[in-house]
N, CA, C and O atoms as a GROMACS GRO file, in nm:
protein
  460
    1MET      N    1   0.345   1.401   0.926
    1MET     CA    2   0.417   1.420   0.802
    1MET      C    3   0.462   1.284   0.750
    1MET      O    4   0.498   1.195   0.827
    2VAL      N    5   0.461   1.271   0.619
    2VAL     CA    6   0.504   1.146   0.556
    2VAL      C    7   0.609   1.176   0.450
    2VAL      O    8   0.603   1.277   0.381
    3THR      N    9   0.705   1.088   0.439
    3THR     CA   10   0.795   1.089   0.324
    3THR      C   11   0.773   0.958   0.251
    3THR      O   12   0.731   0.859   0.312
    4TRP      N   13   0.800   0.957   0.124
    4TRP     CA   14   0.768   0.839   0.045
    4TRP      C   15   0.860   0.826  -0.075
    4TRP      O   16   0.919   0.923  -0.123
    5THR      N   17   0.869   0.703  -0.123
    5THR     CA   18   0.936   0.672  -0.250
    5THR      C   19   0.850   0.570  -0.322
    5THR      O   20   0.782   0.488  -0.260
    6ILE      N   21   0.856   0.575  -0.453
    6ILE     CA   22   0.787   0.476  -0.536
    6ILE      C   23   0.892   0.415  -0.627
    6ILE      O   24   0.966   0.487  -0.695
    7HIS      N   25   0.899   0.283  -0.628
    7HIS     CA   26   0.992   0.218  -0.720
    7HIS      C   27   0.934   0.086  -0.768
    7HIS      O   28   0.851   0.024  -0.701
    8THR      N   29   0.978   0.045  -0.884
    8THR     CA   30   0.937  -0.082  -0.942
    8THR      C   31   1.060  -0.166  -0.962
    8THR      O   32   1.137  -0.144  -1.055
    9PRO      N   33   1.080  -0.264  -0.873
    9PRO     CA   34   1.195  -0.354  -0.893
    9PRO      C   35   1.183  -0.421  -1.030
    9PRO      O   36   1.074  -0.464  -1.068
   10GLY      N   37   1.291  -0.431  -1.101
   10GLY     CA   38   1.290  -0.484  -1.237
   10GLY      C   39   1.241  -0.626  -1.250
   10GLY      O   40   1.195  -0.666  -1.358
   11SER      N   41   1.250  -0.704  -1.144
   11SER     CA   42   1.218  -0.846  -1.154
   11SER      C   43   1.075  -0.878  -1.111
   11SER      O   44   1.042  -0.996  -1.094
   12THR      N   45   0.991  -0.779  -1.093
   12THR     CA   46   0.856  -0.804  -1.043
   12THR      C   47   0.755  -0.712  -1.110
   12THR      O   48   0.791  -0.607  -1.163
   13GLN      N   49   0.629  -0.754  -1.107
   13GLN     CA   50   0.521  -0.668  -1.159
   13GLN      C   51   0.472  -0.570  -1.053
   13GLN      O   52   0.393  -0.481  -1.085
   14TRP      N   53   0.516  -0.585  -0.930
   14TRP     CA   54   0.470  -0.502  -0.820
   14TRP      C   55   0.543  -0.368  -0.818
   14TRP      O   56   0.666  -0.363  -0.830
   15THR      N   57   0.468  -0.261  -0.802
   15THR     CA   58   0.524  -0.130  -0.773
   15THR      C   59   0.522  -0.116  -0.621
   15THR      O   60   0.422  -0.149  -0.558
   16VAL      N   61   0.631  -0.069  -0.563
   16VAL     CA   62   0.640  -0.057  -0.418
   16VAL      C   63   0.635   0.090  -0.378
   16VAL      O   64   0.717   0.171  -0.422
   17LEU      N   65   0.538   0.123  -0.295
   17LEU     CA   66   0.526   0.255  -0.235
   17LEU      C   67   0.576   0.243  -0.092
   17LEU      O   68   0.510   0.182  -0.007
   18SER      N   69   0.692   0.300  -0.064
   18SER     CA   70   0.750   0.295   0.071
   18SER      C   71   0.718   0.425   0.144
   18SER      O   72   0.749   0.534   0.096
   19LEU      N   73   0.656   0.411   0.259
   19LEU     CA   74   0.614   0.527   0.338
   19LEU      C   75   0.693   0.534   0.468
   19LEU      O   76   0.735   0.432   0.523
   20ARG      N   77   0.712   0.656   0.516
   20ARG     CA   78   0.779   0.678   0.645
   20ARG      C   79   0.707   0.793   0.715
   20ARG      O   80   0.690   0.901   0.659
   21GLY      N   81   0.664   0.769   0.839
   21GLY     CA   82   0.600   0.874   0.916
   21GLY      C   83   0.454   0.843   0.943
   21GLY      O   84   0.421   0.733   0.986
   22GLU      N   85   0.367   0.941   0.918
   22GLU     CA   86   0.225   0.930   0.951
   22GLU      C   87   0.140   0.928   0.824
   22GLU      O   88   0.155   1.014   0.737
   23LEU      N   89   0.050   0.830   0.816
   23LEU     CA   90  -0.042   0.820   0.703
   23LEU      C   91  -0.176   0.878   0.750
   23LEU      O   92  -0.261   0.806   0.803
   24ASP      N   93  -0.191   1.008   0.730
   24ASP     CA   94  -0.308   1.081   0.778
   24ASP      C   95  -0.364   1.168   0.667
   24ASP      O   96  -0.325   1.155   0.551
   25LEU      N   97  -0.456   1.254   0.702
   25LEU     CA   98  -0.523   1.342   0.605
   25LEU      C   99  -0.424   1.416   0.516
   25LEU      O  100  -0.442   1.421   0.395
   26TYR      N  101  -0.320   1.471   0.575
   26TYR     CA  102  -0.223   1.549   0.499
   26TYR      C  103  -0.142   1.461   0.404
   26TYR      O  104  -0.114   1.500   0.291
   27ALA      N  105  -0.105   1.343   0.452
   27ALA     CA  106  -0.027   1.251   0.369
   27ALA      C  107  -0.109   1.201   0.252
   27ALA      O  108  -0.059   1.192   0.140
   28VAL      N  109  -0.235   1.167   0.277
   28VAL     CA  110  -0.322   1.116   0.170
   28VAL      C  111  -0.334   1.219   0.059
   28VAL      O  112  -0.326   1.184  -0.059
   29ASP      N  113  -0.354   1.343   0.095
   29ASP     CA  114  -0.365   1.449  -0.005
   29ASP      C  115  -0.237   1.461  -0.087
   29ASP      O  116  -0.242   1.480  -0.209
   30GLU      N  117  -0.123   1.449  -0.021
   30GLU     CA  118   0.008   1.458  -0.088
   30GLU      C  119   0.036   1.338  -0.178
   30GLU      O  120   0.101   1.352  -0.282
   31LEU      N  121  -0.013   1.221  -0.140
   31LEU     CA  122   0.019   1.097  -0.212
   31LEU      C  123  -0.071   1.069  -0.331
   31LEU      O  124  -0.032   0.996  -0.422
   32ARG      N  125  -0.189   1.125  -0.332
   32ARG     CA  126  -0.290   1.088  -0.431
   32ARG      C  127  -0.237   1.090  -0.574
   32ARG      O  128  -0.242   0.988  -0.643
   33ARG      N  129  -0.187   1.201  -0.619
   33ARG     CA  130  -0.144   1.214  -0.759
   33ARG      C  131  -0.026   1.123  -0.794
   33ARG      O  132  -0.033   1.052  -0.894
   34PRO      N  133   0.083   1.121  -0.715
   34PRO     CA  134   0.195   1.034  -0.752
   34PRO      C  135   0.159   0.885  -0.752
   34PRO      O  136   0.211   0.809  -0.834
   35VAL      N  137   0.072   0.844  -0.662
   35VAL     CA  138   0.034   0.702  -0.658
   35VAL      C  139  -0.048   0.667  -0.782
   35VAL      O  140  -0.024   0.564  -0.844
   36LEU      N  141  -0.144   0.750  -0.816
   36LEU     CA  142  -0.225   0.722  -0.936
   36LEU      C  143  -0.140   0.725  -1.062
   36LEU      O  144  -0.163   0.646  -1.154
   37THR      N  145  -0.044   0.815  -1.068
   37THR     CA  146   0.048   0.820  -1.182
   37THR      C  147   0.131   0.692  -1.191
   37THR      O  148   0.150   0.638  -1.300
   38ALA      N  149   0.179   0.644  -1.078
   38ALA     CA  150   0.258   0.520  -1.076
   38ALA      C  151   0.176   0.401  -1.121
   38ALA      O  152   0.225   0.315  -1.194
   39ILE      N  153   0.051   0.394  -1.077
   39ILE     CA  154  -0.037   0.283  -1.118
   39ILE      C  155  -0.060   0.288  -1.268
   39ILE      O  156  -0.056   0.186  -1.335
   40ALA      N  157  -0.086   0.408  -1.321
   40ALA     CA  158  -0.109   0.422  -1.465
   40ALA      C  159   0.015   0.382  -1.545
   40ALA      O  160   0.004   0.324  -1.652
   41ALA      N  161   0.132   0.414  -1.492
   41ALA     CA  162   0.257   0.386  -1.565
   41ALA      C  163   0.304   0.242  -1.552
   41ALA      O  164   0.360   0.186  -1.646
   42HIS      N  165   0.283   0.182  -1.435
   42HIS     CA  166   0.345   0.052  -1.408
   42HIS      C  167   0.247  -0.064  -1.392
   42HIS      O  168   0.291  -0.178  -1.382
   43GLY      N  169   0.118  -0.038  -1.389
   43GLY     CA  170   0.022  -0.146  -1.378
   43GLY      C  171  -0.044  -0.154  -1.241
   43GLY      O  172  -0.006  -0.083  -1.148
   44PRO      N  173  -0.144  -0.243  -1.231
   44PRO     CA  174  -0.232  -0.245  -1.114
   44PRO      C  175  -0.186  -0.333  -0.998
   44PRO      O  176  -0.270  -0.390  -0.928
   45TRP      N  177  -0.057  -0.346  -0.976
   45TRP     CA  178  -0.005  -0.427  -0.866
   45TRP      C  179   0.078  -0.336  -0.776
   45TRP      O  180   0.190  -0.300  -0.810
   46LEU      N  181   0.021  -0.299  -0.661
   46LEU     CA  182   0.085  -0.203  -0.572
   46LEU      C  183   0.108  -0.266  -0.434
   46LEU      O  184   0.016  -0.320  -0.374
   47ALA      N  185   0.232  -0.258  -0.386
   47ALA     CA  186   0.266  -0.301  -0.251
   47ALA      C  187   0.300  -0.176  -0.170
   47ALA      O  188   0.387  -0.098  -0.209
   48VAL      N  189   0.232  -0.158  -0.059
   48VAL     CA  190   0.255  -0.041   0.026
   48VAL      C  191   0.337  -0.086   0.147
   48VAL      O  192   0.290  -0.164   0.230
   49ASP      N  193   0.459  -0.036   0.154
   49ASP     CA  194   0.550  -0.072   0.263
   49ASP      C  195   0.522   0.019   0.383
   49ASP      O  196   0.551   0.138   0.380
   50LEU      N  197   0.464  -0.040   0.487
   50LEU     CA  198   0.426   0.034   0.607
   50LEU      C  199   0.525   0.015   0.721
   50LEU      O  200   0.498   0.057   0.834
   51THR      N  201   0.638  -0.046   0.693
   51THR     CA  202   0.736  -0.077   0.797
   51THR      C  203   0.773   0.045   0.880
   51THR      O  204   0.789   0.034   1.002
   52ALA      N  205   0.787   0.161   0.817
   52ALA     CA  206   0.831   0.282   0.887
   52ALA      C  207   0.716   0.380   0.914
   52ALA      O  208   0.740   0.496   0.945
   53VAL      N  209   0.592   0.332   0.903
   53VAL     CA  210   0.477   0.416   0.935
   53VAL      C  211   0.442   0.395   1.082
   53VAL      O  212   0.418   0.282   1.125
   54ASN      N  213   0.440   0.503   1.158
   54ASN     CA  214   0.414   0.491   1.302
   54ASN      C  215   0.274   0.535   1.343
   54ASN      O  216   0.238   0.527   1.460
   55PHE      N  217   0.194   0.582   1.246
   55PHE     CA  218   0.058   0.628   1.277
   55PHE      C  219  -0.026   0.621   1.150
   55PHE      O  220   0.021   0.655   1.042
   56ILE      N  221  -0.150   0.575   1.166
   56ILE     CA  222  -0.246   0.577   1.055
   56ILE      C  223  -0.381   0.617   1.113
   56ILE      O  224  -0.419   0.571   1.220
   57ASP      N  225  -0.454   0.703   1.042
   57ASP     CA  226  -0.588   0.741   1.086
   57ASP      C  227  -0.690   0.690   0.985
   57ASP      O  228  -0.654   0.620   0.890
   58THR      N  229  -0.817   0.726   1.006
   58THR     CA  230  -0.922   0.674   0.918
   58THR      C  231  -0.905   0.722   0.774
   58THR      O  232  -0.946   0.653   0.681
   59THR      N  233  -0.846   0.837   0.755
   59THR     CA  234  -0.821   0.886   0.619
   59THR      C  235  -0.719   0.796   0.550
   59THR      O  236  -0.736   0.763   0.432
   60GLY      N  237  -0.614   0.758   0.621
   60GLY     CA  238  -0.514   0.667   0.565
   60GLY      C  239  -0.573   0.531   0.535
   60GLY      O  240  -0.545   0.473   0.430
   61LEU      N  241  -0.655   0.479   0.627
   61LEU     CA  242  -0.722   0.350   0.603
   61LEU      C  243  -0.813   0.359   0.481
   61LEU      O  244  -0.816   0.268   0.398
   62GLY      N  245  -0.887   0.470   0.472
   62GLY     CA  246  -0.976   0.489   0.358
   62GLY      C  247  -0.901   0.493   0.226
   62GLY      O  248  -0.947   0.438   0.127
   63MET      N  249  -0.785   0.558   0.225
   63MET     CA  250  -0.704   0.562   0.104
   63MET      C  251  -0.664   0.421   0.062
   63MET      O  252  -0.671   0.387  -0.056
   64LEU      N  253  -0.621   0.339   0.158
   64LEU     CA  254  -0.580   0.202   0.125
   64LEU      C  255  -0.697   0.122   0.068
   64LEU      O  256  -0.679   0.048  -0.029
   65VAL      N  257  -0.815   0.135   0.128
   65VAL     CA  258  -0.933   0.062   0.079
   65VAL      C  259  -0.971   0.110  -0.061
   65VAL      O  260  -1.002   0.029  -0.148
   66ARG      N  261  -0.970   0.242  -0.084
   66ARG     CA  262  -1.003   0.294  -0.217
   66ARG      C  263  -0.903   0.246  -0.322
   66ARG      O  264  -0.942   0.209  -0.432
   67LEU      N  265  -0.775   0.248  -0.287
   67LEU     CA  266  -0.673   0.198  -0.380
   67LEU      C  267  -0.694   0.050  -0.410
   67LEU      O  268  -0.684   0.007  -0.524
   68LEU      N  269  -0.724  -0.028  -0.306
   68LEU     CA  270  -0.750  -0.170  -0.325
   68LEU      C  271  -0.864  -0.191  -0.423
   68LEU      O  272  -0.852  -0.271  -0.516
   69ASN      N  273  -0.974  -0.121  -0.404
   69ASN     CA  274  -1.089  -0.134  -0.494
   69ASN      C  275  -1.053  -0.095  -0.636
   69ASN      O  276  -1.090  -0.164  -0.731
   70LYS      N  277  -0.981   0.016  -0.652
   70LYS     CA  278  -0.941   0.062  -0.785
   70LYS      C  279  -0.853  -0.041  -0.854
   70LYS      O  280  -0.871  -0.070  -0.973
   71LEU      N  281  -0.758  -0.097  -0.781
   71LEU     CA  282  -0.665  -0.195  -0.839
   71LEU      C  283  -0.736  -0.325  -0.874
   71LEU      O  284  -0.708  -0.384  -0.978
   72ARG      N  285  -0.827  -0.369  -0.790
   72ARG     CA  286  -0.900  -0.493  -0.818
   72ARG      C  287  -0.994  -0.476  -0.937
   72ARG      O  288  -1.018  -0.572  -1.011
   73GLU      N  289  -1.047  -0.356  -0.957
   73GLU     CA  290  -1.126  -0.328  -1.077
   73GLU      C  291  -1.043  -0.346  -1.203
   73GLU      O  292  -1.096  -0.377  -1.310
   74LYS      N  293  -0.912  -0.325  -1.191
   74LYS     CA  294  -0.820  -0.339  -1.305
   74LYS      C  295  -0.751  -0.476  -1.303
   74LYS      O  296  -0.647  -0.494  -1.367
   75ASN      N  297  -0.810  -0.572  -1.230
   75ASN     CA  298  -0.754  -0.707  -1.216
   75ASN      C  299  -0.617  -0.708  -1.151
   75ASN      O  300  -0.533  -0.793  -1.181
   76GLY      N  301  -0.593  -0.613  -1.061
   76GLY     CA  302  -0.469  -0.607  -0.986
   76GLY      C  303  -0.495  -0.631  -0.838
   76GLY      O  304  -0.597  -0.690  -0.801
   77ASP      N  305  -0.404  -0.585  -0.755
   77ASP     CA  306  -0.420  -0.603  -0.611
   77ASP      C  307  -0.332  -0.503  -0.537
   77ASP      O  308  -0.244  -0.440  -0.595
   78LEU      N  309  -0.357  -0.491  -0.408
   78LEU     CA  310  -0.277  -0.409  -0.320
   78LEU      C  311  -0.234  -0.497  -0.203
   78LEU      O  312  -0.317  -0.559  -0.136
   79ALA      N  313  -0.105  -0.503  -0.180
   79ALA     CA  314  -0.050  -0.579  -0.067
   79ALA      C  315   0.012  -0.482   0.032
   79ALA      O  316   0.060  -0.374  -0.005
   80LEU      N  317   0.012  -0.521   0.158
   80LEU     CA  318   0.076  -0.441   0.262
   80LEU      C  319   0.201  -0.512   0.309
   80LEU      O  320   0.203  -0.634   0.324
   81ILE      N  321   0.305  -0.433   0.333
   81ILE     CA  322   0.432  -0.488   0.380
   81ILE      C  323   0.460  -0.435   0.520
   81ILE      O  324   0.461  -0.314   0.544
   82GLY      N  325   0.483  -0.527   0.612
   82GLY     CA  326   0.538  -0.497   0.743
   82GLY      C  327   0.469  -0.400   0.836
   82GLY      O  328   0.538  -0.324   0.903
   83PRO      N  329   0.334  -0.398   0.844
   83PRO     CA  330   0.274  -0.308   0.941
   83PRO      C  331   0.318  -0.346   1.083
   83PRO      O  332   0.326  -0.464   1.117
   84ARG      N  333   0.346  -0.245   1.165
   84ARG     CA  334   0.394  -0.267   1.301
   84ARG      C  335   0.321  -0.175   1.400
   84ARG      O  336   0.258  -0.077   1.360
   85GLY      N  337   0.331  -0.208   1.526
   85GLY     CA  338   0.282  -0.121   1.632
   85GLY      C  339   0.137  -0.078   1.614
   85GLY      O  340   0.049  -0.161   1.591
   86GLN      N  341   0.113   0.053   1.624
   86GLN     CA  342  -0.021   0.109   1.616
   86GLN      C  343  -0.087   0.076   1.483
   86GLN      O  344  -0.207   0.049   1.478
   87VAL      N  345  -0.011   0.077   1.376
   87VAL     CA  346  -0.066   0.050   1.243
   87VAL      C  347  -0.118  -0.094   1.237
   87VAL      O  348  -0.228  -0.119   1.187
   88LYS      N  349  -0.040  -0.187   1.286
   88LYS     CA  350  -0.081  -0.328   1.287
   88LYS      C  351  -0.206  -0.347   1.374
   88LYS      O  352  -0.298  -0.419   1.335
   89ARG      N  353  -0.208  -0.284   1.491
   89ARG     CA  354  -0.325  -0.296   1.580
   89ARG      C  355  -0.451  -0.240   1.515
   89ARG      O  356  -0.558  -0.301   1.525
   90ILE      N  357  -0.440  -0.125   1.451
   90ILE     CA  358  -0.557  -0.065   1.385
   90ILE      C  359  -0.608  -0.157   1.273
   90ILE      O  360  -0.728  -0.176   1.260
   91LEU      N  361  -0.517  -0.213   1.194
   91LEU     CA  362  -0.559  -0.305   1.088
   91LEU      C  363  -0.630  -0.427   1.147
   91LEU      O  364  -0.728  -0.474   1.090
   92GLN      N  365  -0.583  -0.477   1.260
   92GLN     CA  366  -0.647  -0.591   1.326
   92GLN      C  367  -0.782  -0.552   1.385
   92GLN      O  368  -0.880  -0.625   1.366
   93TRP      N  369  -0.789  -0.440   1.456
   93TRP     CA  370  -0.914  -0.397   1.519
   93TRP      C  371  -1.024  -0.372   1.418
   93TRP      O  372  -1.142  -0.396   1.446
   94THR      N  373  -0.987  -0.324   1.300
   94THR     CA  374  -1.085  -0.295   1.196
   94THR      C  375  -1.108  -0.414   1.103
   94THR      O  376  -1.190  -0.406   1.011
   95ASN      N  377  -1.037  -0.522   1.126
   95ASN     CA  378  -1.041  -0.643   1.041
   95ASN      C  379  -0.993  -0.617   0.899
   95ASN      O  380  -1.016  -0.700   0.811
   96LEU      N  381  -0.927  -0.505   0.876
   96LEU     CA  382  -0.874  -0.478   0.742
   96LEU      C  383  -0.755  -0.569   0.711
   96LEU      O  384  -0.720  -0.586   0.594
   97ASN      N  385  -0.693  -0.626   0.813
   97ASN     CA  386  -0.585  -0.722   0.788
   97ASN      C  387  -0.638  -0.846   0.716
   97ASN      O  388  -0.559  -0.921   0.658
   98ARG      N  389  -0.768  -0.867   0.717
   98ARG     CA  390  -0.829  -0.979   0.643
   98ARG      C  391  -0.860  -0.941   0.499
   98ARG      O  392  -0.874  -1.028   0.413
   99LEU      N  393  -0.871  -0.813   0.473
   99LEU     CA  394  -0.903  -0.764   0.339
   99LEU      C  395  -0.779  -0.757   0.250
   99LEU      O  396  -0.784  -0.789   0.132
  100PHE      N  397  -0.667  -0.716   0.310
  100PHE     CA  398  -0.542  -0.698   0.236
  100PHE      C  399  -0.451  -0.817   0.257
  100PHE      O  400  -0.442  -0.869   0.369
  101PRO      N  401  -0.382  -0.862   0.153
  101PRO     CA  402  -0.272  -0.956   0.178
  101PRO      C  403  -0.159  -0.880   0.248
  101PRO      O  404  -0.120  -0.772   0.204
  102VAL      N  405  -0.107  -0.937   0.357
  102VAL     CA  406  -0.002  -0.872   0.436
  102VAL      C  407   0.122  -0.961   0.436
  102VAL      O  408   0.113  -1.081   0.459
  103PHE      N  409   0.238  -0.900   0.409
  103PHE     CA  410   0.364  -0.973   0.400
  103PHE      C  411   0.470  -0.905   0.486
  103PHE      O  412   0.460  -0.786   0.517
  104ASP      N  413   0.570  -0.982   0.525
  104ASP     CA  414   0.680  -0.929   0.606
  104ASP      C  415   0.778  -0.845   0.525
  104ASP      O  416   0.842  -0.754   0.579
  105SER      N  417   0.790  -0.875   0.396
  105SER     CA  418   0.885  -0.803   0.310
  105SER      C  419   0.836  -0.805   0.166
  105SER      O  420   0.748  -0.883   0.131
  106ALA      N  421   0.892  -0.718   0.084
  106ALA     CA  422   0.856  -0.716  -0.058
  106ALA      C  423   0.896  -0.847  -0.125
  106ALA      O  424   0.826  -0.894  -0.215
  107ALA      N  425   1.006  -0.905  -0.083
  107ALA     CA  426   1.053  -1.030  -0.142
  107ALA      C  427   0.956  -1.146  -0.116
  107ALA      O  428   0.956  -1.244  -0.190
  108ALA      N  429   0.874  -1.136  -0.012
  108ALA     CA  430   0.780  -1.242   0.023
  108ALA      C  431   0.652  -1.238  -0.059
  108ALA      O  432   0.573  -1.332  -0.054
  109ILE      N  433   0.630  -1.131  -0.134
  109ILE     CA  434   0.506  -1.119  -0.212
  109ILE      C  435   0.517  -1.204  -0.338
  109ILE      O  436   0.610  -1.185  -0.417
  110PRO      N  437   0.423  -1.297  -0.359
  110PRO     CA  438   0.429  -1.378  -0.480
  110PRO      C  439   0.394  -1.296  -0.604
  110PRO      O  440   0.321  -1.198  -0.598
  111GLU      N  441   0.449  -1.338  -0.716
  111GLU     CA  442   0.415  -1.273  -0.842
  111GLU      C  443   0.269  -1.301  -0.876
  111GLU      O  444   0.218  -1.409  -0.846
  112PRO      N  445   0.201  -1.204  -0.938
  112PRO     CA  446   0.062  -1.226  -0.977
  112PRO      C  447   0.052  -1.336  -1.082
  112PRO      O  448   0.143  -1.355  -1.163
  113ALA      N  449  -0.060  -1.409  -1.078
  113ALA     CA  450  -0.084  -1.512  -1.179
  113ALA      C  451  -0.105  -1.444  -1.314
  113ALA      O  452  -0.171  -1.340  -1.323
  114ARG      N  453  -0.051  -1.502  -1.415
  114ARG     CA  454  -0.068  -1.449  -1.551
  114ARG      C  455  -0.203  -1.493  -1.606
  114ARG      O  456  -0.243  -1.608  -1.589
  115ASN      N  457  -0.273  -1.399  -1.671
  115ASN     CA  458  -0.403  -1.434  -1.731
  115ASN      C  459  -0.385  -1.485  -1.870
  115ASN      O  460  -0.482  -1.519  -1.937
   0.00000   0.00000   0.00000
């Protein structure tokens, strides 16, 4: 089970999706619509806070990769915040930690370059 919040700090272009629990098949299905709505409303810069995520499966990884591709098509990006434990190990084992920019906190994410 996953709980989540989406917020856009006023001083940044990044929308932050904070997750807690397990990022699995059930969570991905639940998150799809609100995440796409947030991207449409706030722009193509999404930071996913994984600090409180204790499990991720291939469905969760696939969701992150699909979101990354969608955002980059719109000249945006997807950053990961604070993966720990099993989540961090899975990202390393799959080399996805090289695909995504990973930061310790939302405050550490640089602002996107202006075009």
